Every structure is written in C-alpha cells, then in structure tokens.
C-alpha positions as CSV (number, residue, x, y, z in Angstrom):
1,M,0.0,0.0,0.0
2,R,1.4,3.4,-1.0
3,S,2.2,5.8,1.7
4,Y,1.4,9.5,1.1
5,L,3.0,12.6,2.6
6,D,0.8,15.4,3.9
7,F,1.2,17.7,0.9
8,E,0.3,14.8,-1.4
9,K,-3.4,14.6,-0.3
10,P,-4.8,16.0,-3.6
11,V,-3.0,13.3,-5.5
12,A,-4.0,10.7,-2.9
13,E,-7.6,11.5,-3.4
14,L,-7.4,11.3,-7.2
15,E,-5.5,8.0,-7.1
16,A,-8.0,6.6,-4.6
17,K,-10.8,7.4,-7.0
18,L,-8.8,5.8,-9.8
19,D,-8.4,2.6,-7.7
20,E,-12.1,2.6,-7.0
21,L,-12.9,2.9,-10.7
22,K,-10.6,0.1,-11.6
23,A,-12.1,-2.1,-9.0
24,V,-15.6,-1.4,-10.3
25,A,-14.5,-2.2,-13.9
26,E,-13.0,-5.5,-12.7
27,R,-16.0,-6.4,-10.6
28,D,-18.5,-5.7,-13.4
29,G,-16.6,-7.7,-16.0
30,G,-14.8,-4.9,-17.8
31,I,-17.6,-2.4,-18.1
32,A,-16.9,0.2,-20.8
33,I,-15.4,3.0,-18.7
34,G,-12.1,3.1,-20.5
35,E,-12.4,6.7,-21.6
36,E,-13.3,7.9,-18.1
37,L,-10.5,5.8,-16.6
38,G,-8.0,7.3,-19.0
39,K,-9.1,10.9,-18.2
40,L,-8.7,10.2,-14.5
41,E,-5.3,8.6,-14.9
42,G,-4.2,11.7,-16.9
43,K,-5.5,14.0,-14.3
44,A,-3.8,12.2,-11.5
45,S,-0.5,12.0,-13.4
46,K,-0.6,15.8,-14.2
47,A,-1.4,16.6,-10.6
48,L,1.6,14.6,-9.4
49,A,3.9,16.1,-12.0
50,D,2.8,19.7,-11.2
51,L,3.1,19.1,-7.5
52,Y,6.6,17.7,-7.7
53,A,7.7,20.5,-10.1
54,T,7.2,23.1,-7.4
55,L,8.2,21.4,-4.1
56,T,9.4,23.7,-1.3
57,P,12.6,22.9,0.5
58,W,10.6,21.5,3.5
59,Q,8.6,19.3,1.2
60,K,11.8,18.0,-0.4
61,T,13.0,17.2,3.2
62,Q,9.9,15.1,3.7
63,V,10.5,13.3,0.4
64,A,14.1,12.7,1.2
65,R,13.0,11.0,4.5
66,H,10.2,9.0,2.9
67,Q,10.0,5.5,4.4
68,D,9.7,3.8,1.0
69,R,12.7,5.6,-0.5
70,P,15.4,3.1,-1.7
71,H,18.2,2.7,0.8
72,F,21.8,1.5,0.6
73,N,20.9,-2.2,0.5
74,D,18.4,-1.5,-2.4
75,Y,21.1,0.1,-4.4
76,I,23.5,-2.8,-3.7
77,K,20.9,-5.3,-5.0
78,G,20.1,-3.2,-8.0
79,L,23.6,-2.1,-9.1
80,I,26.3,-4.4,-7.6
81,E,27.2,-8.0,-8.4
82,D,29.0,-10.3,-5.9
83,F,28.9,-7.8,-3.0
84,T,31.0,-9.0,-0.1
85,P,30.5,-6.9,3.1
86,L,33.3,-6.6,5.6
87,A,32.6,-5.9,9.3
88,G,34.3,-4.2,12.2
89,D,36.9,-1.5,12.7
90,R,39.5,-3.8,14.2
91,K,39.5,-1.5,17.3
92,F,36.2,-1.8,19.1
93,A,33.1,-3.3,17.3
94,E,31.0,-3.6,14.3
95,D,28.6,-0.7,13.5
96,E,25.7,-1.7,11.3
97,A,24.7,1.9,10.6
98,I,27.5,1.9,7.9
99,I,27.7,-1.0,5.5
100,A,31.0,-1.4,3.6
101,G,32.4,-4.0,1.2
102,F,33.6,-4.9,-2.3
103,G,31.7,-5.9,-5.4
104,R,31.5,-5.3,-9.1
105,F,29.7,-2.3,-10.6
106,R,28.9,-2.9,-14.2
107,G,31.9,-5.1,-14.6
108,Q,34.4,-3.0,-12.6
109,S,35.6,-3.9,-9.1
110,V,34.8,-1.2,-6.6
111,C,34.7,-0.5,-2.9
112,L,31.2,0.5,-1.5
113,I,30.4,2.4,1.7
114,G,27.1,3.8,2.8
115,Q,24.7,4.4,5.6
116,E,21.7,2.1,5.9
117,K,18.6,3.4,7.7
118,G,16.6,0.2,7.6
119,S,13.2,-0.5,6.1
120,D,11.1,-1.7,9.1
121,T,11.2,-1.4,12.8
122,D,13.6,-4.2,13.5
123,S,16.1,-3.2,10.8
124,R,15.9,0.5,11.7
125,L,16.9,-0.3,15.3
126,R,19.6,-2.7,14.1
127,H,21.1,0.0,11.8
128,N,20.5,2.8,14.3
129,F,18.5,4.7,11.7
130,G,21.7,5.2,9.7
131,M,23.4,7.2,12.5
132,A,26.9,5.8,12.8
133,R,29.1,5.7,15.9
134,P,32.9,6.2,15.7
135,E,33.5,2.5,14.9
136,G,31.4,3.0,11.7
137,Y,33.6,5.7,10.5
138,R,36.7,3.8,11.4
139,K,35.4,0.9,9.4
140,A,35.0,3.3,6.5
141,V,38.6,4.4,6.9
142,R,39.7,0.8,6.9
143,M,37.8,0.1,3.7
144,M,39.2,3.2,1.9
145,E,42.7,2.3,2.8
146,L,42.1,-1.2,1.4
147,A,40.6,0.3,-1.8
148,D,43.5,2.6,-2.2
149,R,46.0,-0.2,-1.8
150,F,44.4,-2.3,-4.5
151,G,43.5,0.6,-6.8
152,L,39.7,0.3,-6.6
153,P,37.4,3.2,-7.0
154,V,35.3,4.1,-3.9
155,L,31.6,4.6,-4.2
156,T,29.7,6.1,-1.2
157,L,26.0,6.4,-0.8
158,V,25.0,9.0,1.8
159,D,21.7,8.7,3.7
160,T,21.9,9.8,7.4
161,A,20.4,12.4,9.6
162,G,23.9,12.8,11.1
163,A,26.4,10.9,13.2
164,F,25.0,9.4,16.4
165,P,25.2,12.0,19.2
166,G,25.0,9.6,22.1
167,I,27.3,9.8,25.1
168,D,29.0,6.4,24.3
169,A,29.8,7.7,20.8
170,E,31.4,10.9,22.2
171,E,33.4,8.9,24.7
172,R,34.9,6.8,21.9
173,G,35.9,9.9,19.9
174,Q,33.1,10.6,17.5
175,A,34.6,13.9,16.2
176,E,38.0,12.4,15.8
177,A,36.6,9.5,13.8
178,I,34.7,11.8,11.5
179,A,37.7,13.9,10.9
180,R,39.9,10.9,10.1
181,S,37.3,9.6,7.7
182,T,37.1,12.9,5.9
183,D,40.9,13.0,5.8
184,A,40.9,9.5,4.3
185,C,38.5,10.6,1.6
186,L,40.8,13.5,0.7
187,G,43.9,11.3,0.6
188,L,42.6,8.7,-1.7
189,G,44.7,8.1,-4.9
190,V,41.7,6.4,-6.5
191,P,38.5,8.1,-7.8
192,N,35.8,8.4,-5.2
193,I,32.2,9.2,-6.1
194,S,29.6,10.1,-3.5
195,V,25.8,10.2,-4.0
196,V,23.4,11.8,-1.5
197,V,20.4,9.5,-2.0
198,G,18.3,10.7,0.9
199,E,19.5,12.9,3.8
200,G,23.0,14.2,3.9
201,G,23.2,15.4,7.5
202,S,26.1,17.3,9.0
203,G,29.6,15.8,9.6
204,G,28.1,12.3,9.5
205,A,27.6,12.8,5.8
206,V,30.7,14.8,5.0
207,A,32.8,12.0,6.6
208,I,32.2,9.8,3.5
209,A,31.1,12.4,1.0
210,T,34.4,14.3,0.5
211,A,34.7,13.0,-3.0
212,N,36.0,13.8,-6.5
213,R,32.4,14.0,-7.6
214,V,29.4,14.6,-5.3
215,L,26.0,13.9,-6.8
216,M,22.6,14.4,-5.3
217,L,19.3,12.8,-6.2
218,E,16.8,15.4,-7.3
219,H,14.7,15.4,-4.1
220,S,17.5,14.7,-1.5
221,I,18.9,17.2,0.9
222,Y,22.4,18.0,2.2
223,T,22.7,20.2,5.2
224,V,24.9,21.2,8.2
225,A,22.1,20.4,10.6
226,S,18.5,19.3,10.3
227,P,15.8,22.0,9.7
228,E,14.4,21.2,13.1
229,A,17.7,21.5,14.9
230,S,18.5,24.7,13.0
231,A,15.2,26.2,13.9
232,S,15.8,25.4,17.6
233,I,19.2,27.1,17.4
234,L,18.3,30.1,15.4
235,W,14.8,30.9,16.7
236,R,14.6,28.6,19.7
237,D,11.4,27.3,18.1
238,S,11.5,23.9,16.2
239,T,8.1,24.7,14.6
240,K,9.9,27.1,12.3
241,R,11.5,24.2,10.5
242,Q,10.0,25.2,7.2
243,D,11.7,28.6,7.4
244,A,15.0,27.0,8.4
245,A,14.8,24.6,5.4
246,T,14.2,27.5,3.0
247,N,16.9,29.8,4.4
248,M,19.6,27.1,4.7
249,K,19.6,26.3,1.0
250,I,19.6,22.5,1.5
251,T,18.2,21.3,-1.8
252,A,20.2,19.8,-4.7
253,Q,19.2,22.7,-6.9
254,D,20.6,25.3,-4.5
255,L,23.7,23.4,-3.8
256,L,24.5,22.9,-7.4
257,K,24.4,26.7,-7.9
258,F,26.8,27.2,-5.0
259,G,29.2,24.6,-6.4
260,I,28.8,22.3,-3.3
261,I,27.8,19.4,-5.5
262,D,28.7,18.5,-9.1
263,A,25.5,17.1,-10.6
264,I,21.8,16.3,-9.9
265,V,20.5,12.8,-10.6
266,P,16.8,13.1,-11.7
267,E,14.1,11.1,-10.0
268,P,11.0,9.5,-11.4
269,V,7.9,11.8,-11.2
270,G,6.7,11.6,-7.6
271,G,10.1,10.8,-6.1
272,A,12.4,7.8,-6.0
273,H,10.0,5.9,-3.7
274,R,7.4,5.7,-6.4
275,D,9.7,3.9,-8.8
276,P,12.8,2.6,-7.0
277,A,14.1,0.5,-9.8
278,T,14.2,3.4,-12.2
279,A,15.8,5.7,-9.6
280,I,18.5,3.1,-8.9
281,Q,19.1,2.7,-12.6
282,W,19.5,6.4,-13.2
283,T,21.8,6.7,-10.2
284,G,24.0,3.9,-11.6
285,D,24.2,5.7,-14.9
286,A,25.3,8.9,-13.2
287,I,28.0,7.0,-11.2
288,E,29.2,5.3,-14.4
289,S,29.5,8.6,-16.2
290,S,31.4,10.2,-13.3
291,L,33.9,7.3,-13.2
292,R,34.5,7.5,-17.0
293,G,35.4,11.1,-16.6
294,M,38.4,10.1,-14.4
295,D,39.7,7.4,-16.6
296,N,43.5,7.5,-17.1
297,M,44.1,10.0,-14.3
298,S,47.1,9.3,-12.1
299,P,46.8,9.1,-8.3
300,E,48.4,12.5,-7.9
301,Q,46.0,14.0,-10.5
302,I,43.0,12.5,-8.7
303,R,44.2,14.0,-5.4
304,T,44.9,17.4,-6.8
305,A,41.5,17.5,-8.6
306,R,39.7,16.7,-5.4
307,E,41.7,19.2,-3.4
308,D,41.1,21.9,-6.0
309,K,37.4,21.2,-6.0
310,F,36.9,21.7,-2.3
311,L,39.2,24.8,-2.1
312,A,37.2,26.4,-4.9
313,I,33.9,26.2,-2.9
314,G,32.7,29.7,-1.9
315,R,35.3,31.5,-4.0
316,K,33.1,32.2,-7.0
317,L,30.1,33.7,-5.3
C-alpha cells in the first residue's frame, strides 16, 4: 500500500478514486469505462507532476525522508554484483549503521560504503536509523585504505540524519573518527564518487562524501544540521523548521548553484519511492558517467583535482 505525505493529499484523493474505478471495472466484468478511466489517470499524473515540479525545501525534506525511498541495500541489490561486506573497525566493534564492502559495478571492481537506515522497525533499530558511531567511520577508513592499496574506485551512498550524538559515541571519539574519515577521503589516490540518496546530514555525511564527484538525487537534501535543529538554534522554536529549510539552501538545486555538489540525478515523477528500480538505474548511470570522466588519471592528478574542487567552494560567489 502506497504511503502518502501530507502535501500529497490532492494526489492521494485522485488515485483513490482511480483505484475505485478500476475495482468497479474488474467487478462488473470490464464495463466500458475506459475513456473515463483514461481521463482520471491523466488528471492524476498531471497533478503529481505539477506538485513535484514546485516542491518547497521543506517538502523536499519530507520526500528525502520517505520511508519507502530506496536505501543502501536496495542500491546494492540493483547495481552491484557479488557484493561482499566486511565488518568491524578492528579496534572496538561492528557498526551496522554503515555497511561497507567490495563488489562489481557494471563489470568494474569497486569499494562501496554507505549508511543504511533500515526499512522496518527491526532493521531500523539494528542499523540505528543510519546514524553511525565512531567505529562505523573507522570501518569506512579501513575500507578506503584497502581500496587505495588495491587501486579500486570508492563509491559512497549518503543517507543519514547525522552521526550518532550519544554519550557512548562521544566517549569513543566521534569527532576524531569523523575527521579521520574525511581525511581518508581527501587522501585517496583512486577516484571516489559520492551520491546523496536521501538525507545528507552534517559531519556524519561529510565523513564519507568528501569525494571527487558529489552527486545528489533530485529530491534529496544536504545540510549542516536538520531543519528542526537549526530552527531550535536560530529561533529557539523547532516549529519554524520550514523557514529553516528555506533559508539554509539545502536542496540539490541550490547546492549545485553554489558549487557544493557537481550534478543532480533526476528522480521519477513523484520521487524515488514511487519507482525505486528506475531511480536506482539512473543513479547507476550517473555514477558510471562520473567514473568514466576520471579514466586514465594518475593518483596525484586525482588527489589534486579533489583538493582543488573543495578549495574552490565559496570563491566564485
């Protein structure tokens, strides 16, 4: 059963009527209502397209958090062959908020790292809603070092509200782990491509998104803090989250203008959650194109290009 967001109610009503009409047609043995059915389908499709063409930043935030949006494991199943995950940071423990391993992407061996939010209550608790502790970032560093040693490109999929802010995480050096993961990204002599597929929240996202090419899905967000947290800080009122989302410029369209990201990956009409297979396919196409753009670059050229990219942010405004 499809799950609708609050602002999608007009579309939900049209699609409910459409489902009722289809049910009537089936029950009555294919009664001749094809023309009426076609008109209603067209009206519902247009309403959905018009709605998603004018989403506000807060509405995009809701879409980026949609429970049915494809997550890391979905992208692995749709894009990667022979994926072999590795566990643990060899210092403290395994953190299931970040999944990392090796596999083949369209015939090329790659290293994959990403946050997994989970798709139901049990998996969300197991993966801590995609919010990693220090051992998750230390595992990411371990994987990047292995990829660099064997000359394998690194692909990261970002989908987290942020690093886990609990006391236990802070006691084990959360900030230091994030910094070392960011440094590991910068030091790679192999291409690294990062895609923000849902939420890109704070340092928890930057830790694995400091890449040669940073891509964002059309309705994803990338922000220094959540709109709710920012509203609490700026206005001491979390209900002003819509104002915060607008003023913070967190959408892919705004960030592309500022040079924070390199490209936007389009989503199917109505968001990636309506057609996950197509969204995953288009994401794979964008990753493949980005990797081809770095063919034949030496490790030093790759590092220099990445360094220049980040040093240039904010200098052309």
